[in-house]
TIGU-226144 format. One line per field, with one value per residue (C-alpha): residue number from 1; residue in one letter; y, x, z. Coordinates in nm, 4 decimals, decimal comma. Each point is the difference from the previous one (the first is absolute). Example, Ala and Ser with C-alpha at 12.3 -4.5 7.8 and 13.67 -1.06 7.14 Angstrom:
2
n [1; 2]
res [A; S]
v [-0,4500; 0,3440]
u [1,2300; 0,1370]
w [0,7800; -0,0660]
//
This chain:
77
n [1; 2; 3; 4; 5; 6; 7; 8; 9; 10; 11; 12; 13; 14; 15; 16; 17; 18; 19; 20; 21; 22; 23; 24; 25; 26; 27; 28; 29; 30; 31; 32; 33; 34; 35; 36; 37; 38; 39; 40; 41; 42; 43; 44; 45; 46; 47; 48; 49; 50; 51; 52; 53; 54; 55; 56; 57; 58; 59; 60; 61; 62; 63; 64; 65; 66; 67; 68; 69; 70; 71; 72; 73; 74; 75; 76; 77]
res [M; A; K; Y; G; Q; H; A; P; R; P; L; L; A; L; F; A; A; K; R; R; L; S; L; A; S; L; R; E; L; K; I; T; D; A; M; L; M; R; T; A; Q; H; P; E; F; G; E; V; T; L; A; Q; L; L; A; C; W; L; T; H; D; L; A; H; I; A; Q; I; A; R; V; L; V; R; R; Q]
v [0,5171; -0,2397; 0,1418; -0,1875; 0,2144; -0,2001; -0,3286; -0,1465; 0,0267; -0,3750; -0,1125; 0,3016; -0,0812; -0,3601; 0,1234; 0,2341; -0,2795; -0,2415; 0,2512; 0,0960; -0,3676; -0,0491; 0,3118; -0,1039; -0,3518; 0,1462; 0,2252; -0,2947; -0,1962; 0,2728; -0,0894; 0,3585; 0,0335; 0,2933; 0,0792; 0,0096; 0,2399; 0,2476; -0,0005; 0,3292; 0,1151; 0,3315; 0,0983; 0,2539; 0,2372; -0,0787; -0,0740; -0,2811; -0,2419; -0,3363; -0,3131; 0,0221; 0,3493; -0,1157; -0,2989; 0,2253; 0,2250; -0,2999; -0,1201; 0,3419; -0,0025; -0,3403; 0,1166; 0,3062; -0,2295; -0,2152; 0,3151; 0,1039; -0,3418; 0,0213; 0,3437; -0,1250; -0,3080; 0,2103; 0,2366; -0,2862; -0,1565]
u [-1,4184; 0,1340; 0,1433; 0,3151; 0,1207; -0,2035; 0,1715; 0,3282; 0,2844; 0,0795; -0,3344; -0,0003; 0,3522; -0,1071; -0,3025; 0,2162; 0,2522; -0,2735; -0,1639; 0,3364; 0,0884; -0,3302; 0,0551; 0,3520; -0,1177; -0,2722; 0,2543; 0,2365; -0,2875; -0,0338; 0,3482; 0,0664; 0,2616; 0,2273; -0,2227; -0,3055; 0,1787; 0,0344; -0,3725; -0,1734; -0,3361; -0,1602; 0,0102; -0,2720; 0,2496; 0,3392; -0,0892; 0,1807; 0,1811; 0,1672; -0,0769; 0,3548; -0,0746; -0,3269; 0,1654; 0,2789; -0,2632; -0,1681; 0,3366; 0,0713; -0,3432; 0,0716; 0,3401; -0,1615; -0,2337; 0,2933; 0,1779; -0,3150; -0,0169; 0,3661; -0,0542; -0,2979; 0,1851; 0,2978; -0,2273; -0,1778; 0,3193]
w [0,8108; 0,2618; 0,3214; 0,0876; 0,2911; 0,2503; -0,0873; 0,1203; -0,2524; -0,0200; -0,1539; -0,2324; -0,1147; -0,0635; -0,1980; -0,2086; -0,0658; -0,1058; -0,2332; -0,1487; -0,0601; -0,1844; -0,2082; -0,0963; -0,0874; -0,2221; -0,1666; -0,0648; -0,1553; -0,2629; -0,1308; -0,1035; -0,2744; -0,0809; -0,2971; 0,2271; 0,2371; -0,2868; -0,0854; 0,0685; 0,1259; 0,0898; 0,3645; 0,0941; 0,1650; -0,1555; -0,3603; -0,1778; 0,2326; -0,0493; 0,1946; 0,1397; 0,1363; 0,1532; 0,1675; 0,1314; 0,1594; 0,1619; 0,1304; 0,1487; 0,1614; 0,1574; 0,1237; 0,1578; 0,1933; 0,1119; 0,1231; 0,1894; 0,1631; 0,1019; 0,1577; 0,1990; 0,1204; 0,1125; 0,1953; 0,1763; 0,1345]
//
C-alpha cells in the first residue's frame, strides 16, 4: 500500500484528479444504458446488487476521498 502522508498535497491532488478523469472517461466509453443499470450480480457480502447500486457505492467512495482531501488542505493552510 502506498504511503501518501510524506508527499505534498498539490501533486497528490493532481494525481487523484488525473486518475479520476481516466476512470470517468472509461465509464463513459461503456455507454451504460438504463437497462444495464438494472442488471444484477452477486456480491460476496451483500448478495444480489444492481450495477446502479455498485456505481453509487463507487461514487460515494470517490466523494469520501474528495472530503478527505478537502480536510487535509484546510489543515495545511
